[in-house]
C-alpha positions in Angstrom: 0.0 0.0 0.0 1.1 3.6 -0.6 2.9 5.2 2.3 0.6 7.6 4.3 2.3 10.7 5.5 0.9 13.5 7.6 1.5 17.1 6.5 3.0 18.7 9.6 5.0 21.7 8.2 6.3 24.3 10.6 8.2 27.5 10.0 11.7 27.9 11.3 11.5 30.8 13.8 15.2 31.9 13.5 15.8 35.6 13.2 17.7 37.1 10.3 20.7 38.5 11.9 23.9 37.2 13.3 24.4 33.6 12.2 24.1 30.9 14.8 26.5 28.0 15.2 25.4 24.4 14.7 26.2 21.7 17.3 29.4 20.9 15.3 30.6 24.5 15.6 30.1 25.3 11.9 27.7 27.8 10.3 24.7 26.2 8.6 24.2 26.8 4.9 21.2 29.0 5.6 23.1 31.1 8.1 26.0 31.6 5.6 23.5 32.6 2.9 21.7 35.0 5.1 24.9 36.7 6.3 26.1 37.0 2.7 22.9 38.6 1.5 22.8 41.0 4.4 26.3 42.0 3.6 25.2 43.1 0.2 23.2 45.9 1.7 19.6 45.3 0.7 18.8 48.9 1.3 20.6 49.8 -1.9 18.2 47.6 -3.8 15.1 49.7 -2.8 13.0 50.4 -5.8 14.4 47.5 -7.8 13.5 43.9 -8.2 15.4 41.6 -5.8 17.3 39.1 -8.0 16.1 35.6 -7.9 19.3 34.3 -6.5 19.0 36.5 -3.5 15.3 35.5 -3.0 16.5 31.9 -3.1 19.2 32.6 -0.6 16.7 34.1 1.8 14.0 31.4 1.3 13.3 29.0 4.1 14.7 25.6 3.6 12.1 22.9 3.6 11.0 21.8 7.0 12.1 18.2 7.9 9.7 15.5 7.0 7.7 14.1 9.9 9.1 11.0 11.5 7.6 7.8 10.1 4.8 6.0 11.7 6.3 3.2 13.8 5.3 -0.4 13.0 3.5 -2.2 15.8 4.5 -5.6 17.2 2.0 -8.4 17.8 1.4 -10.9 20.6 -0.6 -14.1 21.0 -4.1 -13.4 22.6 -4.4 -16.1 25.1 -5.8 -19.5 24.1 -7.3 -18.0 20.9 -3.9 -18.4 19.4 -4.4 -15.3 17.2 -1.7 -12.7 17.0 -3.0 -9.1 17.6 -1.3 -5.8 17.6 0.1 -4.6 21.0 -1.8 -1.4 20.4 -5.4 -2.0 19.7 -7.5 0.4 17.6 -10.1 2.4 19.5 -12.7 2.6 16.7 -14.4 5.7 18.3 -11.2 7.7 17.7 -10.2 6.4 14.2 -13.1 7.7 12.3 -10.9 10.0 10.1 -10.0 8.1 7.0 -6.3 9.1 6.8 -5.7 8.3 10.4 -7.4 4.9 10.1 -5.4 4.0 7.0 -2.1 5.0 8.7 -3.0 2.8 11.7 -3.9 -0.1 9.5 -0.7 0.2 7.5 1.3 0.5 10.8 0.0 -3.0 11.7 -3.0 -2.4 14.0 -5.2 -5.4 13.4 -7.5 -5.5 16.4 -10.4 -3.0 16.6 -12.4 -2.3 19.8 -16.1 -1.3 19.3 -15.8 -2.2 15.6 -19.4 -1.1 14.6 -18.4 2.5 15.4 -15.7 2.5 12.7 -16.7 -0.1 10.1 -20.1 1.3 9.2 -18.0 3.7 7.1 -17.8 2.3 3.5 -14.1 3.2 3.1 -13.2 1.3 6.3 -15.5 -1.6 5.5 -13.8 -2.1 2.1 -10.4 -2.6 3.8 -12.0 -4.9 6.3 -13.7 -7.2 3.8 -10.5 -7.4 1.6 -8.5 -8.4 4.6 -11.1 -10.1 6.8 -8.9 -13.0 8.0 -6.2 -10.6 9.1 -8.4 -8.2 11.1 -10.0 -8.9 14.5 -13.1 -7.1 15.8 -15.1 -6.9 19.0 -18.5 -5.4 19.7 -19.8 -4.3 23.1 -22.9 -6.0 24.4 -24.8 -4.1 27.1 -28.0 -6.1 27.2 -28.5 -8.6 30.0 -31.4 -10.5 28.5 -30.9 -13.2 25.9 -33.0 -11.7 23.2 -31.8 -8.2 23.9 -28.1 -9.3 23.7 -28.7 -11.4 20.6 -30.4 -8.5 18.8 -27.8 -6.0 19.9 -25.1 -8.2 18.5 -26.9 -8.7 15.2 -27.5 -5.0 14.7 -23.9 -4.2 15.2 -22.7 -7.1 13.0 -24.9 -5.8 10.2 -23.5 -2.3 10.7 -20.0 -3.7 10.2 -21.1 -5.7 7.1 -19.3 -8.9 8.0 -20.6 -12.4 8.2 -19.1 -12.8 11.6 -17.5 -10.8 14.5 -14.5 -12.2 16.3 -15.5 -11.2 19.9 -18.9 -11.0 21.6 -17.8 -8.7 24.4 -20.1 -8.5 27.5 -19.7 -5.0 28.9 -20.2 -4.1 32.6 -23.6 -5.8 32.8 -22.5 -7.7 35.9 -21.9 -5.4 38.9 -21.1 -8.2 41.3 -20.0 -11.8 41.3 -23.5 -12.8 42.3 -24.8 -11.0 39.2 -22.4 -13.0 37.1 -23.6 -16.3 38.6 -27.3 -15.6 38.2 -27.8 -13.3 35.2 -27.0 -15.6 32.2 -29.0 -14.1 29.3 -26.0 -12.6 27.5 -24.2 -15.9 27.7 -27.2 -17.7 26.2 -27.2 -15.2 23.3 -23.5 -15.9 22.8 -24.2 -19.7 22.6 -26.9 -19.1 19.9 -24.6 -16.9 17.8 -21.7 -19.3 18.2 -23.8 -22.1 16.8 -24.8 -19.9 13.9 -21.1 -19.2 13.1 -21.6 -15.4 13.7 -19.1 -15.1 16.5 -15.8 -16.9 17.4 -14.9 -16.0 21.0 -16.3 -14.6 24.2 -14.8 -11.6 26.0 -15.6 -9.4 29.0 -14.9 -5.8 29.6 -15.8 -4.2 32.9 -15.3 -1.2 35.2 -16.7 -0.4 38.6 -16.2 -1.1 42.3 -16.2 -4.9 42.0 -14.4 -5.2 38.6 -11.5 -7.3 39.8 -13.7 -9.8 41.5 -16.1 -10.1 38.5 -13.1 -10.5 36.2 -11.6 -13.2 38.3 -14.9 -15.1 38.6 -15.5 -14.9 34.9 -12.0 -16.3 34.1 -12.3 -19.0 36.6 -15.5 -20.1 35.0 -13.5 -21.2 31.9 -16.0 -19.5 29.6 -14.0 -16.4 28.6 -11.2 -16.2 26.0 -10.3 -12.5 26.6 -10.9 -9.7 29.1 -10.7 -6.0 28.9 -10.1 -4.6 32.4 -10.2 -0.8 33.1 -6.8 -0.6 34.7 -7.8 2.3 36.9 -10.6 0.3 38.5 -8.4 -2.6 39.3 -6.0 -0.6 41.5 -3.9 -2.9 43.7 -5.8 -5.9 42.4 -4.5 -5.6 38.9 -1.7 -8.1 39.6 -4.2 -10.6 40.9 -6.3 -10.3 37.7 -3.2 -10.8 35.5 -2.1 -13.8 37.5 -5.4 -15.6 37.0 -5.4 -14.6 33.3 -2.0 -16.3 32.9 -3.1 -19.4 34.7 -6.2 -19.7 32.5 -4.5 -18.5 29.3 -7.0 -15.7 28.9 -5.9 -12.7 26.7 -5.8 -9.3 28.4 -6.4 -6.0 26.5 -6.2 -3.1 28.9 -8.7 -0.3 28.5 -9.3 3.2 30.0 -5.6 3.7 29.7 -5.4 7.4 28.8 -7.0 9.0 31.9 -4.3 7.5 34.2 -1.7 9.7 32.6 -3.3 13.1 33.1 -2.4 13.7 36.8 0.9 11.8 36.8 3.0 13.5 34.1 5.7 14.4 36.6 6.2 10.7 37.5 6.2 9.6 33.8 8.8 12.2 33.0 11.3 10.5 35.3 11.0 7.2 33.4 10.8 8.2 29.7 10.5 11.1 27.3 8.9 14.0 29.3 7.1 15.0 26.1 5.6 11.6 25.6 3.9 10.6 29.0 1.3 8.3 27.3 4.0 6.3 25.6 5.8 5.8 28.9 2.6 4.6 30.6 1.8 2.3 27.7 5.3 0.8 27.8 4.7 0.2 31.5 1.4 -1.6 30.9 2.8 -3.7 28.1 5.6 -4.8 30.4 3.2 -6.3 32.9 3.2 -10.1 32.8 0.0 -11.3 31.2 -0.9 -8.1 29.3 -1.4 -8.8 25.6 -2.4 -5.3 24.3 -3.8 -1.9 25.2 -6.6 0.2 23.8 -5.7 3.9 23.6 -7.4 6.8 21.9 -5.8 8.3 18.9 -6.8 11.9 18.0 -4.1 12.7 15.4 -1.0 11.5 13.7 1.3 12.6 16.5 -0.9 10.7 19.0 -0.5 7.7 16.7 3.3 8.0 16.6 3.4 8.3 20.4 1.1 5.4 21.0 2.8 3.0 18.5 6.2 4.0 19.9 5.4 2.1 23.0 5.2 -1.2 21.1 8.3 -3.4 21.2 9.9 -1.2 23.9 9.4 -3.1 27.2 10.6 -1.8 30.5 12.9 -3.9 32.7 11.5 -5.3 35.9 13.3 -2.8 38.0 11.9 0.0 35.9 8.4 -1.4 36.3 8.8 -1.7 40.0 10.2 1.8 40.4 7.4 3.4 38.3 4.8 1.4 40.2 6.2 2.8 43.5 6.3 6.4 42.0 2.7 6.2 40.9 1.6 4.9 44.3 3.3 7.9 46.0 2.1 10.5 43.5 -0.5 13.0 44.6 -4.0 11.9 44.0 -6.3 13.5 41.4 -9.8 12.9 40.3 -8.6 10.7 37.5 -7.2 8.3 40.1 -10.7 7.4 41.2 -10.6 3.6 41.1 -14.4 3.2 41.7 -13.8 1.4 45.0 -17.3 2.5 46.1 -16.3 3.3 49.6 -17.7 6.8 49.3 -21.2 5.8 48.2 -22.7 5.1 51.6 -21.2 8.3 53.1 -22.6 10.3 50.2 -26.2 9.0 50.3 -25.6 6.4 47.6 -24.4 9.0 45.1 -22.7 7.1 42.2 -19.5 9.2 42.4 -17.5 6.7 40.3 -20.0 6.9 37.4 -20.0 10.7 37.5 -16.2 10.7 37.5 -16.1 8.4 34.5 -18.6 10.5 32.6 -16.4 13.5 33.2 -13.4 11.6 31.9 -15.3 10.8 28.7 -15.9 14.5 28.2 -12.7 16.1 29.5 -10.1 13.6 28.5 -11.6 11.8 25.6 -13.5 14.7 24.1 -16.8 12.7 23.8 -19.0 15.4 25.3 -22.2 14.2 23.7 -22.0 10.7 25.1 -20.9 12.0 28.5 -23.7 14.5 28.8 -26.3 11.9 27.7 -25.1 9.5 30.4 -25.1 12.2 33.0 -28.6 13.4 32.2 -29.9 9.9 32.6 -29.0 10.1 36.3 -31.9 11.1 38.7 -32.3 14.8 39.1 -31.4 14.7 42.8 -28.1 13.0 42.0 -27.2 15.7 39.5 -28.2 18.4 42.1 -25.9 16.8 44.7 -23.0 16.9 42.2 -23.7 20.5 41.3 -24.0 21.8 44.8 -22.1 19.3 46.9 -25.2 18.9 49.1 -25.0 15.7 51.0 -21.5 14.8 49.8 -19.0 13.9 52.5 -15.9 15.6 51.2 -13.4 13.5 53.2 -15.1 10.2 52.6 -12.7 9.2 49.8 -10.0 6.8 51.2 -7.6 8.1 48.6 -8.0 11.7 49.6 -9.9 13.0 46.6 -11.7 16.4 47.3 -15.1 15.1 46.2 -17.1 18.3 46.5 -14.8 20.2 44.2 -14.4 17.4 41.7 -18.1 16.7 41.5 -18.9 20.4 41.0 -16.3 20.5 38.2 -17.9 17.4 36.7 -21.3 19.1 36.7 -19.8 22.1 34.9 -18.5 19.8 32.2 -21.7 17.7 31.9 -24.6 19.8 33.0 
């Protein structure tokens, strides 16, 4: 395929005056030309046409071409045996044609929330020409069998493929008991599997009990892959990864971008200070048991930074040191791990959900979805967030200033 390049031209801001020295101690060609032209006395040329040679001498040299898009490495996704890109495509951020094409050419072959992207004809054409090399998942939010079945079928038809690789149950089970007793989505998966419309079963989840639900799901032997929200797992992330390795379940980390926002100082100590997301993604990909990560990609520079994490693992000592630095870093709202310990103290207010909606708006730029979700909350819950009424400011075990953060969330979402 043709190479896709991003046009990222920038002007050289150097002043025309005394020439500057290069790192080697020599004048650059442009400095020499500028000094020579200035020596001619351009004032004497007033009222005449500046010769082409002088115009050429003064012209800006072409800006350097942007760095190439890195190629992504691939890893085996658990017992499925398929090889997927270490950086998975977040379909809700790859809707621009040039960006998607660059991601595909760089080697991204797994796409999360595939119906969001592949309803576009130009994306679907690439998919159908390369169907056996591309892996897709769709999110299933329905808990009932018919609802889950119909949701899957609607999304599959939007994609335009005969099958989807992963039927991904998404946060429908809030507790382990829910998982054990609410089986409609699993029955829908069984039907679709018999109809050859799906290949594997996955689970993505976030919330107060996410680690326990993930572990229970993996221990059931039913799931081929999981997508944990790494923020929600907190100190239990290592436990989740250990079970995944024991059961040979693939792990694709999600909700990875928000963790970076308040921790830039820590990431600056362990990698390029200008690329904090890349440092965090390297850290996640260095965790035993992690197969890949989903990360948002807003432009070509984001894509370069994200893909630059692939194939660049940290040493164990670097991982341990960064983990300690993150644990000691000041808390911020993005460090809410949805532990749920504040809910009782705050009259049952779903603080974790509101924080997550704010993240969608502030960090991911998805204001429409975030506001829709927020407005679905009862009016008294939104009032509590807007005013702080009934919120116990010091009830967060991690020291988050809940009143201030909820008020800011309401400003974003109200």
